[in-house]
VORO-787515 format. One record per residue (C-alpha): residue number from 0; x, y, z. Coordinates in Angstrom, 2 decimals, always signed. Example, Ala and Ser with C-alpha at 12.3 -4.5 7.8 and 13.67 -1.06 7.14 Angstrom:
2
PT   marza        px        py        pz
PT       0    +12.30     -4.50     +7.80
PT       1    +13.67     -1.06     +7.14
END
This chain:
168
PT   marza        px        py        pz
PT       0     +0.06     -0.27     +0.20
PT       1     +2.65     +2.01     +0.74
PT       2     +4.46     +1.74     -2.28
PT       3     +1.28     +2.80     -4.17
PT       4     +0.91     +5.97     -2.68
PT       5     +4.68     +6.86     -2.98
PT       6     +4.35     +5.75     -6.81
PT       7     +0.80     +7.92     -7.12
PT       8     +2.53    +10.61     -5.73
PT       9     +5.20    +10.72     -7.74
PT      10     +3.21    +10.60    -10.85
PT      11     +0.92    +13.60     -9.80
PT      12     +4.32    +15.70     -9.41
PT      13     +5.94    +14.50    -12.51
PT      14     +2.54    +15.36    -14.26
PT      15     +2.46    +18.67    -12.34
PT      16     +5.93    +19.55    -13.40
PT      17     +5.49    +18.41    -17.17
PT      18     +1.95    +20.25    -17.26
PT      19     +3.63    +23.60    -16.58
PT      20     +6.02    +23.33    -19.53
PT      21     +4.23    +25.25    -22.11
PT      22     +2.17    +27.57    -20.04
PT      23     +3.19    +30.44    -21.63
PT      24     +3.36    +29.28    -25.62
PT      25     +0.26    +30.50    -26.53
PT      26     +0.04    +29.45    -30.05
PT      27     +3.81    +28.57    -30.26
PT      28     +3.13    +25.22    -27.67
PT      29     +3.81    +22.89    -30.38
PT      30     +7.36    +23.79    -30.13
PT      31     +7.69    +22.36    -26.98
PT      32    +10.30    +19.23    -27.10
PT      33    +11.43    +19.95    -30.70
PT      34    +14.79    +18.65    -31.90
PT      35    +16.79    +21.06    -33.67
PT      36    +20.30    +21.75    -35.32
PT      37    +19.80    +25.17    -35.91
PT      38    +17.09    +26.82    -34.15
PT      39    +16.86    +29.43    -37.26
PT      40    +16.12    +26.68    -39.22
PT      41    +12.80    +25.24    -37.68
PT      42    +10.09    +25.02    -39.88
PT      43     +7.64    +26.73    -37.01
PT      44     +9.65    +29.71    -37.25
PT      45     +9.70    +30.33    -40.96
PT      46     +9.01    +33.96    -41.31
PT      47    +10.35    +34.99    -38.10
PT      48    +13.60    +37.09    -37.78
PT      49    +15.90    +36.36    -35.05
PT      50    +16.40    +38.99    -32.54
PT      51    +18.88    +37.86    -30.00
PT      52    +19.98    +34.87    -27.91
PT      53    +22.23    +34.09    -24.80
PT      54    +23.75    +31.36    -22.86
PT      55    +22.81    +31.14    -19.43
PT      56    +25.03    +28.16    -18.26
PT      57    +28.62    +28.67    -17.25
PT      58    +31.41    +27.90    -19.78
PT      59    +32.31    +24.88    -18.46
PT      60    +29.07    +23.16    -18.18
PT      61    +28.61    +20.17    -20.33
PT      62    +25.05    +21.03    -20.31
PT      63    +23.62    +24.47    -21.99
PT      64    +20.83    +25.91    -22.11
PT      65    +20.02    +28.96    -24.54
PT      66    +17.58    +31.76    -24.42
PT      67    +16.40    +32.65    -27.87
PT      68    +13.99    +35.75    -28.79
PT      69    +12.19    +35.66    -32.52
PT      70    +10.08    +38.48    -33.90
PT      71     +7.04    +38.41    -36.78
PT      72     +4.93    +41.91    -36.65
PT      73     +4.41    +42.62    -33.04
PT      74     +4.63    +39.09    -31.38
PT      75     +7.80    +37.31    -30.40
PT      76     +8.28    +34.26    -29.16
PT      77    +11.24    +33.50    -26.20
PT      78    +12.55    +29.86    -26.69
PT      79    +14.63    +27.92    -24.08
PT      80    +16.25    +25.30    -25.42
PT      81    +19.06    +22.14    -23.99
PT      82    +21.33    +20.36    -25.45
PT      83    +22.53    +17.65    -22.41
PT      84    +25.99    +17.73    -23.66
PT      85    +28.20    +19.94    -25.77
PT      86    +29.14    +16.68    -27.75
PT      87    +25.65    +16.64    -28.97
PT      88    +24.47    +18.16    -31.95
PT      89    +20.84    +18.12    -31.16
PT      90    +18.93    +20.77    -28.85
PT      91    +15.50    +20.26    -27.51
PT      92    +12.66    +23.17    -26.53
PT      93    +12.37    +22.92    -22.75
PT      94     +9.99    +26.04    -22.93
PT      95     +8.23    +28.60    -24.60
PT      96     +6.70    +32.20    -24.03
PT      97     +4.70    +33.84    -26.67
PT      98     +4.67    +37.54    -26.21
PT      99     +2.10    +39.88    -28.08
PT     100     +2.03    +43.56    -28.96
PT     101     +5.91    +44.29    -28.53
PT     102     +5.21    +47.19    -29.57
PT     103     +7.57    +49.77    -31.57
PT     104     +9.80    +51.32    -28.79
PT     105     +9.63    +48.21    -26.61
PT     106    +11.70    +44.56    -27.18
PT     107    +12.38    +41.00    -25.72
PT     108    +15.82    +41.47    -23.68
PT     109    +17.55    +38.09    -22.17
PT     110    +20.93    +37.62    -19.96
PT     111    +21.34    +40.98    -19.54
PT     112    +18.42    +41.92    -16.68
PT     113    +18.55    +42.34    -13.38
PT     114    +16.04    +42.53    -10.34
PT     115    +16.42    +44.85     -7.68
PT     116    +19.80    +45.84     -9.29
PT     117    +21.29    +42.38     -8.99
PT     118    +22.12    +40.44    -12.25
PT     119    +20.08    +37.74    -13.28
PT     120    +20.98    +36.08    -16.37
PT     121    +17.50    +33.77    -16.16
PT     122    +15.59    +36.96    -16.73
PT     123    +14.02    +37.55    -19.81
PT     124    +12.01    +41.08    -19.93
PT     125     +9.63    +42.97    -22.24
PT     126    +11.52    +46.60    -21.66
PT     127    +11.10    +50.24    -23.07
PT     128    +14.76    +50.47    -25.78
PT     129    +16.57    +53.58    -25.70
PT     130    +19.88    +54.65    -27.34
PT     131    +20.53    +56.83    -24.83
PT     132    +20.02    +54.92    -21.31
PT     133    +22.58    +52.82    -19.71
PT     134    +19.43    +50.15    -18.48
PT     135    +16.23    +49.90    -20.17
PT     136    +13.29    +50.40    -18.25
PT     137    +10.00    +50.18    -17.16
PT     138     +9.40    +46.75    -17.49
PT     139     +5.83    +45.65    -18.92
PT     140     +6.51    +41.59    -18.33
PT     141     +9.60    +39.40    -17.53
PT     142    +10.31    +36.04    -16.70
PT     143    +12.83    +34.13    -15.23
PT     144    +13.65    +30.49    -17.14
PT     145    +14.10    +28.22    -13.66
PT     146    +17.16    +25.35    -15.10
PT     147    +16.18    +23.26    -12.50
PT     148    +12.65    +22.91    -13.59
PT     149    +13.21    +23.33    -17.24
PT     150    +10.21    +26.56    -17.41
PT     151     +9.73    +29.96    -17.37
PT     152     +8.22    +31.52    -14.74
PT     153     +6.83    +34.85    -14.47
PT     154     +8.33    +37.85    -12.14
PT     155     +7.29    +40.56    -11.08
PT     156     +8.31    +43.71    -12.70
PT     157     +9.06    +45.91     -9.99
PT     158    +13.00    +46.54     -9.88
PT     159    +13.31    +44.56    -13.35
PT     160    +15.78    +46.37    -15.91
PT     161    +17.93    +45.59    -18.28
PT     162    +21.26    +46.58    -19.76
PT     163    +21.09    +48.71    -22.61
PT     164    +23.64    +47.89    -25.67
PT     165    +23.43    +51.51    -26.64
PT     166    +23.60    +53.51    -23.17
PT     167    +26.85    +55.03    -21.89
END
């Protein structure tokens, strides 16, 4: 009886974690679990423009996690992909965020964002663009890629900003 209860609880936990992937994927939920060697060649992203990408794992880690942003019109897709070992050629899409209404003067930034002035490579933010400011703010939306759970989680936008490539 104890084994059955333990097994059932384990299955519920795994199912809960798996169902959390894609929570913010919107119309691109079908990308979850796709494998690829070059994200820019994914047929589901034909017509989408690559905007930026960042490696969020330490350089000496055999596992590589990359966050990439693609845009089509005013919609952006943020993809978190994992290559289990640097010796492998294929990556798998672990989670996706679809961001609609990214209007002119706003952008999705990865890796160079901060929460309360503390850098956090796992943060992705929808921030106001600037070519003159050191930090991009305010943030309209923000997520954190949880490397342990392999999924995006919503963050409060309070205290979120990102380093501007055009800033002084």
